[in-house]
C-alpha positions as CSV (number, residue, x, y, z in Angstrom):
1,X,9.2,-102.7,6.1
2,X,7.7,-100.3,9.3
3,X,4.5,-100.4,9.7
4,X,2.7,-97.2,8.8
5,X,-0.4,-95.2,10.8
6,X,-3.7,-95.3,9.9
7,X,-4.8,-93.0,7.3
8,X,-7.3,-90.3,8.1
9,X,-10.3,-89.1,5.2
10,X,-8.0,-85.9,5.1
11,X,-4.7,-87.2,4.9
12,X,-6.0,-90.0,2.1
13,X,-7.2,-86.4,0.2
14,X,-3.8,-84.7,0.4
15,X,-1.8,-88.3,-0.6
16,X,-4.0,-88.7,-3.7
17,X,-5.1,-85.2,-4.8
18,X,-2.3,-85.3,-8.1
19,X,-3.8,-88.3,-9.4
20,X,-6.9,-85.6,-9.7
21,X,-4.4,-82.9,-11.9
22,X,-2.3,-85.6,-13.8
23,X,-5.6,-87.5,-15.3
24,X,-7.0,-83.4,-16.0
25,X,-3.7,-82.8,-18.0
26,X,-3.7,-86.4,-19.7
27,X,-7.4,-87.9,-20.0
28,X,-9.1,-85.7,-22.9
29,X,-5.7,-85.5,-24.9
30,X,-5.8,-88.9,-27.0
31,X,-9.6,-89.1,-27.6
32,X,-10.4,-85.1,-28.2
33,X,-7.3,-82.7,-28.1
34,X,-5.1,-84.5,-30.1
35,X,-7.0,-86.2,-32.4
36,X,-8.7,-82.4,-33.0
37,X,-5.3,-80.5,-33.1
38,X,-4.0,-82.9,-35.8
39,X,-6.7,-81.0,-37.8
40,X,-4.1,-78.2,-38.2
41,X,-1.5,-79.9,-39.4
42,X,-2.8,-82.8,-42.1
43,X,-4.1,-81.6,-45.3
44,X,-8.2,-80.3,-44.7
45,X,-10.3,-83.3,-45.8
46,X,-13.0,-84.9,-44.0
47,X,-12.4,-85.6,-40.4
48,X,-11.5,-89.2,-39.9
49,X,-9.8,-90.1,-43.4
50,X,-7.1,-92.6,-43.6
51,X,-4.5,-89.8,-43.7
52,X,-5.3,-88.7,-40.4
53,X,-5.9,-91.7,-38.7
54,X,-2.2,-93.0,-39.7
55,X,-0.5,-89.3,-38.8
56,X,-2.4,-89.7,-35.2
57,X,-1.1,-93.2,-35.0
58,X,2.4,-92.7,-35.5
59,X,2.6,-89.3,-33.5
60,X,1.0,-91.1,-30.7
61,X,3.6,-94.1,-30.6
62,X,6.6,-91.9,-31.3
63,X,5.7,-90.0,-28.3
64,X,5.5,-92.6,-26.2
65,X,8.3,-94.4,-27.5
66,X,10.6,-91.5,-25.5
67,X,9.2,-92.5,-22.1
68,X,8.9,-96.4,-22.7
69,X,11.9,-97.1,-20.2
70,X,11.5,-94.3,-17.9
71,X,9.4,-95.5,-15.3
72,X,11.5,-99.0,-14.3
73,X,14.5,-96.1,-14.1
74,X,12.7,-93.8,-11.9
75,X,11.4,-96.5,-9.7
76,X,14.8,-98.4,-9.0
77,X,16.3,-94.7,-8.3
78,X,13.5,-93.4,-6.2
79,X,13.8,-96.5,-3.9
80,X,17.7,-95.9,-3.2
81,X,17.2,-91.8,-3.0
82,X,18.9,-90.3,0.0
83,X,18.0,-87.1,1.2
84,X,15.9,-84.8,3.7
85,X,12.9,-85.1,0.7
86,X,12.7,-88.7,1.1
87,X,12.6,-91.0,-2.0
88,X,9.9,-90.3,-4.0
89,X,9.2,-86.5,-3.9
90,X,12.3,-85.3,-5.7
91,X,11.2,-87.0,-8.9
92,X,7.7,-85.8,-8.4
93,X,9.5,-82.4,-8.6
94,X,11.7,-82.9,-11.6
95,X,8.5,-84.8,-13.3
96,X,6.4,-81.7,-12.5
97,X,9.3,-79.4,-13.9
98,X,8.9,-81.4,-17.5
99,X,5.3,-81.2,-17.7
100,X,5.3,-77.7,-17.2
101,X,7.9,-77.2,-19.4
102,X,6.0,-78.8,-22.3
103,X,3.0,-76.4,-22.1
104,X,4.8,-73.7,-24.5
105,X,5.8,-76.1,-27.3
106,X,2.2,-77.5,-26.8
107,X,0.4,-73.7,-26.9
108,X,2.5,-72.4,-29.8
109,X,2.8,-75.3,-32.2
110,X,2.7,-74.6,-36.0
111,X,3.8,-77.3,-37.2
112,X,3.8,-81.0,-36.6
113,X,7.7,-80.9,-35.3
114,X,6.9,-78.6,-32.6
115,X,4.0,-80.4,-31.3
116,X,5.8,-83.6,-31.3
117,X,8.6,-82.1,-28.9
118,X,5.8,-80.7,-26.6
119,X,4.2,-84.2,-26.8
120,X,7.4,-85.9,-25.6
121,X,8.7,-83.8,-23.1
122,X,4.9,-84.1,-21.7
123,X,5.2,-87.9,-22.1
124,X,8.4,-88.0,-20.4
125,X,7.5,-85.9,-17.6
126,X,4.5,-87.5,-17.4
127,X,6.7,-91.1,-16.9
128,X,9.7,-89.5,-14.4
129,X,6.3,-88.0,-11.9
130,X,4.1,-91.2,-12.0
131,X,6.3,-94.1,-11.0
132,X,7.5,-91.8,-7.8
133,X,4.1,-90.8,-7.1
134,X,2.6,-94.3,-7.6
135,X,5.5,-96.1,-5.3
136,X,4.5,-93.0,-2.5
137,X,1.4,-94.4,-2.0
138,X,1.8,-98.0,-0.9
139,X,5.2,-96.0,0.9
140,X,2.3,-94.2,3.4
141,X,-0.7,-96.7,3.2
142,X,-1.1,-99.4,5.5
143,X,-2.2,-103.0,4.1
144,X,-5.7,-102.8,6.1
145,X,-6.4,-99.5,3.9
146,X,-5.1,-100.4,0.7
147,X,-8.5,-100.9,-0.9
148,X,-9.7,-98.1,0.4
149,X,-6.6,-96.0,-0.8
150,X,-7.1,-97.7,-3.9
151,X,-10.9,-96.0,-3.9
152,X,-9.2,-92.9,-3.6
153,X,-6.9,-93.1,-6.8
154,X,-10.1,-94.7,-8.7
155,X,-12.1,-91.5,-7.5
156,X,-9.3,-88.7,-8.0
157,X,-8.5,-90.5,-11.4
158,X,-12.1,-90.3,-12.4
159,X,-12.9,-86.9,-11.4
160,X,-9.8,-86.1,-13.1
161,X,-10.9,-87.3,-16.2
162,X,-14.5,-85.8,-16.2
163,X,-12.7,-82.6,-15.6
164,X,-10.8,-82.7,-18.3
165,X,-13.0,-84.4,-21.3
166,X,-15.5,-81.7,-19.5
167,X,-13.2,-78.5,-20.2
168,X,-12.3,-80.0,-23.7
169,X,-15.8,-80.2,-24.6
170,X,-16.5,-76.7,-23.4
171,X,-13.4,-75.2,-25.5
172,X,-13.3,-77.1,-28.8
173,X,-17.1,-77.8,-28.8
174,X,-17.8,-75.3,-31.7
175,X,-14.5,-76.6,-33.9
176,X,-16.8,-78.1,-36.6
177,X,-20.1,-76.8,-38.5
178,X,-20.0,-80.0,-41.1
179,X,-17.9,-83.0,-41.2
180,X,-15.8,-81.2,-44.2
181,X,-15.3,-78.0,-42.1
182,X,-13.6,-76.8,-39.0
183,X,-12.8,-73.3,-37.2
184,X,-8.9,-73.6,-37.1
185,X,-9.1,-70.3,-34.5
186,X,-11.2,-72.0,-32.4
187,X,-9.2,-75.1,-32.3
188,X,-6.0,-72.9,-31.5
189,X,-7.4,-70.8,-28.7
190,X,-9.3,-74.1,-27.2
191,X,-6.2,-76.3,-27.0
192,X,-3.9,-73.5,-25.3
193,X,-6.5,-72.7,-23.0
194,X,-6.5,-76.6,-21.7
195,X,-2.5,-77.1,-21.7
196,X,-2.5,-73.8,-19.5
197,X,-5.4,-74.9,-17.2
198,X,-3.8,-78.3,-17.1
199,X,-0.4,-77.1,-16.2
200,X,-1.9,-75.0,-13.8
201,X,-3.7,-77.4,-11.7
202,X,-0.4,-79.6,-11.9
203,X,1.6,-76.9,-10.2
204,X,-0.7,-76.6,-7.6
205,X,-1.1,-80.0,-6.7
206,X,2.4,-81.0,-6.9
207,X,3.6,-78.4,-4.3
208,X,1.1,-79.7,-2.0
209,X,2.1,-83.0,-2.3
210,X,5.7,-81.6,-1.9
211,X,5.0,-80.2,1.3
212,X,2.3,-81.5,3.0
213,X,2.8,-85.5,2.6
214,X,5.1,-86.6,5.1
215,X,7.9,-88.7,3.6
216,X,10.6,-90.3,6.0
217,X,14.2,-90.0,4.3
218,X,16.0,-93.4,3.0
219,X,18.7,-95.3,4.8
220,X,20.7,-97.4,3.8
221,X,20.6,-101.1,5.0
222,X,24.1,-102.6,4.4
223,X,27.1,-100.5,5.7
224,X,29.0,-102.4,3.2
225,X,27.6,-100.2,0.5
226,X,28.5,-97.1,1.6
227,X,32.0,-97.5,-0.2
228,X,30.8,-99.0,-3.5
229,X,30.8,-96.7,-6.3
230,X,26.9,-95.1,-6.9
231,X,27.2,-96.7,-11.1
232,X,27.7,-100.1,-10.1
233,X,24.8,-99.9,-7.0
234,X,22.8,-98.6,-9.5
235,X,23.3,-100.8,-12.1
236,X,22.6,-103.9,-9.9
237,X,19.7,-102.0,-8.5
238,X,18.1,-101.8,-12.3
239,X,19.3,-105.0,-13.1
240,X,17.4,-106.3,-10.3
241,X,14.2,-104.4,-10.8
242,X,13.3,-105.2,-14.5
243,X,14.5,-109.0,-13.4
244,X,12.8,-110.0,-10.0
245,X,9.3,-108.9,-10.5
246,X,8.8,-112.0,-13.3
247,X,9.6,-114.6,-10.9
248,X,6.4,-113.9,-9.6
249,X,3.8,-115.9,-11.3
250,X,1.1,-113.8,-10.4
251,X,2.8,-110.6,-11.1
252,X,3.0,-112.2,-14.7
253,X,-0.6,-112.9,-14.7
254,X,-1.9,-109.7,-13.8
255,X,0.6,-107.9,-15.8
256,X,-0.6,-109.3,-19.0
257,X,-4.5,-108.9,-17.7
258,X,-3.8,-105.0,-17.1
259,X,-1.9,-104.7,-20.5
260,X,-4.5,-106.3,-22.3
261,X,-7.2,-104.0,-20.7
262,X,-5.0,-100.8,-21.3
263,X,-4.5,-101.7,-25.3
264,X,-8.0,-102.2,-25.8
265,X,-8.9,-99.0,-23.9
266,X,-6.3,-97.2,-25.9
267,X,-7.5,-98.6,-29.0
268,X,-11.4,-97.1,-28.1
269,X,-10.3,-93.7,-26.9
270,X,-7.8,-93.2,-29.6
271,X,-10.2,-93.5,-32.7
272,X,-13.5,-92.7,-30.9
273,X,-13.6,-89.2,-32.2
274,X,-13.3,-90.1,-35.8
275,X,-15.4,-93.2,-35.2
276,X,-18.3,-90.5,-34.4
277,X,-17.1,-88.2,-37.5
278,X,-16.9,-91.0,-39.9
279,X,-18.9,-93.8,-39.1
280,X,-22.1,-92.4,-37.0
281,X,-21.8,-89.0,-39.3
282,X,-21.9,-86.7,-36.2
283,X,-21.6,-83.4,-36.7
284,X,-20.2,-82.0,-33.2
285,X,-18.4,-84.9,-32.7
286,X,-16.3,-83.3,-30.0
287,X,-19.0,-82.6,-27.8
288,X,-20.7,-86.3,-28.2
289,X,-17.1,-87.8,-27.6
290,X,-16.9,-86.1,-24.6
291,X,-20.1,-87.0,-23.6
292,X,-19.8,-90.4,-24.0
293,X,-16.5,-90.3,-22.1
294,X,-18.3,-88.2,-19.4
295,X,-21.2,-90.3,-18.6
296,X,-19.1,-93.2,-18.4
297,X,-16.6,-91.7,-15.7
298,X,-19.3,-89.8,-13.9
299,X,-21.1,-93.0,-13.0
300,X,-17.7,-94.8,-12.0
301,X,-16.7,-92.2,-9.4
302,X,-19.5,-93.4,-6.9
303,X,-18.7,-96.9,-7.7
304,X,-15.1,-96.9,-7.4
305,X,-15.4,-95.5,-3.7
306,X,-17.3,-98.1,-2.9
307,X,-15.4,-101.4,-4.4
308,X,-12.4,-99.8,-3.4
309,X,-13.6,-100.0,0.4
310,X,-15.5,-103.5,-0.1
311,X,-12.5,-104.8,-1.7
312,X,-10.3,-104.8,1.7
313,X,-13.0,-107.2,3.2
314,X,-13.3,-109.4,-0.1
315,X,-11.1,-112.5,0.1
316,X,-10.8,-112.3,-3.8
317,X,-10.3,-108.8,-6.1
318,X,-9.9,-110.5,-9.0
319,X,-13.5,-111.5,-10.0
320,X,-14.2,-107.7,-9.4
321,X,-11.7,-107.0,-12.4
322,X,-13.1,-109.9,-14.2
323,X,-17.0,-108.4,-14.1
324,X,-15.8,-105.0,-14.9
325,X,-13.7,-105.9,-17.9
326,X,-16.9,-107.9,-19.4
327,X,-18.7,-104.6,-18.8
328,X,-16.4,-102.5,-20.9
329,X,-15.9,-104.9,-23.4
330,X,-19.8,-105.1,-24.2
331,X,-19.9,-101.3,-24.5
332,X,-16.8,-101.2,-27.1
333,X,-19.3,-104.4,-28.7
334,X,-21.9,-102.1,-29.3
335,X,-19.9,-99.6,-31.3
336,X,-19.4,-102.7,-33.9
337,X,-22.6,-104.3,-34.0
338,X,-24.9,-101.1,-34.1
339,X,-25.5,-99.5,-38.0
340,X,-27.8,-97.1,-36.7
341,X,-26.9,-93.7,-34.6
342,X,-25.8,-94.4,-31.2
343,X,-27.0,-90.9,-29.6
344,X,-30.1,-92.9,-28.3
345,X,-28.0,-95.6,-26.5
346,X,-25.4,-93.3,-24.9
347,X,-27.0,-93.1,-21.7
348,X,-27.0,-96.9,-21.1
349,X,-24.0,-97.6,-22.5
350,X,-22.2,-95.0,-20.9
351,X,-24.0,-96.2,-17.3
352,X,-22.5,-99.9,-18.2
353,X,-18.8,-98.4,-19.1
354,X,-19.0,-96.5,-16.0
355,X,-19.7,-99.3,-13.7
356,X,-17.4,-101.3,-15.4
357,X,-14.5,-98.6,-15.5
358,X,-15.0,-97.6,-11.8
359,X,-15.0,-100.5,-10.2
360,X,-11.9,-101.9,-12.3
361,X,-10.2,-98.4,-11.0
362,X,-11.2,-99.1,-7.6
363,X,-9.4,-102.5,-7.3
364,X,-6.6,-101.9,-9.8
365,X,-4.2,-100.3,-8.0
366,X,-5.0,-102.6,-5.0
367,X,-4.5,-105.4,-7.2
368,X,-1.4,-104.2,-8.2
369,X,0.3,-103.6,-5.3
370,X,-0.8,-107.1,-3.9
371,X,1.2,-109.2,-6.8
372,X,4.6,-107.0,-5.9
373,X,7.0,-109.3,-4.9
374,X,8.7,-106.7,-2.3
375,X,7.2,-103.6,-0.7
376,X,10.8,-102.8,0.4
377,X,11.0,-102.3,-3.6
378,X,7.8,-101.0,-4.4
379,X,9.6,-98.2,-7.0
380,X,10.9,-101.3,-9.2
381,X,7.9,-103.2,-9.1
382,X,5.8,-100.2,-10.0
383,X,8.6,-99.2,-12.6
384,X,7.9,-102.0,-14.6
385,X,4.2,-102.0,-13.9
386,X,4.0,-98.7,-16.0
387,X,5.0,-100.7,-19.0
388,X,1.5,-101.9,-19.3
389,X,0.3,-98.3,-19.7
390,X,3.5,-97.3,-21.7
391,X,3.4,-100.2,-24.5
392,X,-0.6,-100.2,-25.2
393,X,0.2,-96.2,-26.0
394,X,2.6,-97.3,-28.4
395,X,0.9,-100.6,-30.1
396,X,-3.0,-99.0,-30.4
397,X,-2.3,-96.2,-32.6
398,X,0.0,-98.1,-34.9
399,X,-2.8,-101.1,-34.6
400,X,-5.5,-99.3,-35.1
401,X,-3.9,-97.0,-38.6
402,X,-3.0,-100.0,-39.8
403,X,-6.5,-101.8,-39.8
404,X,-8.3,-98.4,-40.8
405,X,-5.7,-98.0,-43.4
406,X,-6.4,-101.8,-44.9
407,X,-9.8,-100.8,-44.9
408,X,-9.5,-97.6,-46.8
409,X,-7.5,-99.3,-49.4
410,X,-10.7,-101.7,-50.4
411,X,-13.2,-98.4,-49.7
412,X,-14.3,-99.6,-46.4
413,X,-12.9,-97.2,-43.9
414,X,-16.0,-97.2,-41.8
415,X,-15.7,-101.1,-41.5
416,X,-12.1,-100.7,-40.6
417,X,-13.1,-98.3,-37.5
418,X,-15.6,-100.9,-36.4
419,X,-12.6,-103.4,-36.9
420,X,-10.6,-101.4,-34.2
421,X,-13.4,-101.6,-31.6
422,X,-13.8,-105.2,-32.3
423,X,-10.0,-105.5,-31.7
424,X,-10.7,-103.5,-28.4
425,X,-13.6,-105.8,-27.2
426,X,-11.2,-109.0,-27.7
427,X,-8.3,-107.5,-25.8
428,X,-10.6,-106.6,-22.9
429,X,-12.6,-110.3,-22.9
430,X,-8.9,-111.8,-22.6
431,X,-8.4,-109.6,-19.8
432,X,-11.6,-110.5,-17.9
433,X,-10.3,-114.3,-18.3
434,X,-6.7,-114.3,-17.5
435,X,-7.4,-112.5,-14.4
436,X,-9.0,-115.3,-13.1
437,X,-5.9,-117.1,-12.8
438,X,-4.5,-115.0,-9.8
439,X,-3.6,-117.0,-7.0
440,X,-4.6,-114.3,-4.4
441,X,-3.8,-116.5,-1.7
442,X,-0.3,-116.5,-2.3
443,X,0.5,-113.0,-2.2
444,X,1.0,-112.0,1.6
445,X,3.0,-115.1,1.7
446,X,5.0,-113.8,-1.1
447,X,5.6,-110.4,-0.2
448,X,6.5,-111.1,3.5
449,X,9.2,-113.7,2.6
450,X,10.6,-111.3,-0.2
451,X,11.0,-108.2,1.7
452,X,13.6,-108.8,4.3
453,X,15.8,-110.9,1.6
454,X,15.3,-107.6,-0.6
455,X,16.7,-105.3,1.8
456,X,19.6,-107.1,1.9
457,X,20.3,-107.6,-1.7
458,X,19.5,-104.5,-3.2
């Protein structure tokens, strides 16, 4: 693999700015926007009832299924795409078109069917754009700056989250007057502005990425491949992309670790708004949900950059992930054990979660790239890697709605929400333990050994 030049601060910002707009569009969807928009489709009742929780679960899972297999497909294609625009940028542009095309459906949703179409287009676009974009980062970042780049990825991710949640709170904060009464006009106008702002930000940052991030065109490595039919070549590439990473012990361990973290976070974020409405009996549950998230994520911006830079000088990144995940699990446990109103605890809980989430996001990308079997085919490995997000996005809503419905049958729906957060905490604790089994000393040697063979066999 050709050695890449060291990136300046400006180049790091240009390379990673798209993470901001991706998260601006996505971050508030699950905890705030979608649960609130569901109130337009589900029969009126107390916010957070079992019917709404079930609808939320199936809707989120159905939309996520659409994009389950897209990341490894796009990752493999982008690894071997030729053309003057490079390997990754064509798919970033195509994914962006899908994301922007979803906006009219999401804005004009008058029923659940139109909303599902829009949400499916949104997931499809994200899972075309993201695998290509996340592969562009290791293409451009030299090894000695991998931790620093991870810090920028984490910082842009968290800033996007904060902006998204703040925008959702501003637009939807006046939705409710009581737990049984909500203003549908405010919901419709608020979500419309939210989706339009997200699409506009994506459009601008996609243009920045396409025109200002330099990418070398891909060249075939074996002359005999020139006459090989495209579909047979692609079938071999795609099969290799699914098969090769699972021969790496470290890849498997980190894959399981990240899957557990994403499952825990998905459970927490999917039902936290309904938790505040139903369990804590908070009237302005939209604003409180956004406040908790902003407190948590805002504190993580600084820790994300600091730990990202420090991780380049640490012999092991896994202990950072372990400690960060334990901080997040303690926050989730607070929602399980407390019986009093949590308003007074929002600041310390937000800071604790922010410290953990910031530290985790700062080294997450670096550790993910470290365990790839080969950097020559980063798109393949990172494409499979996206399953750590997509599978939990399907499982978490269905598992959560099952727990809540079972509890509701016994007249204990509040207990059901607490049990959801208990499962989330357990997932995070399992991840904190699992990541300690990563053999970080073997990573560099494995990548150096596999990269040459990858170039010959792909």
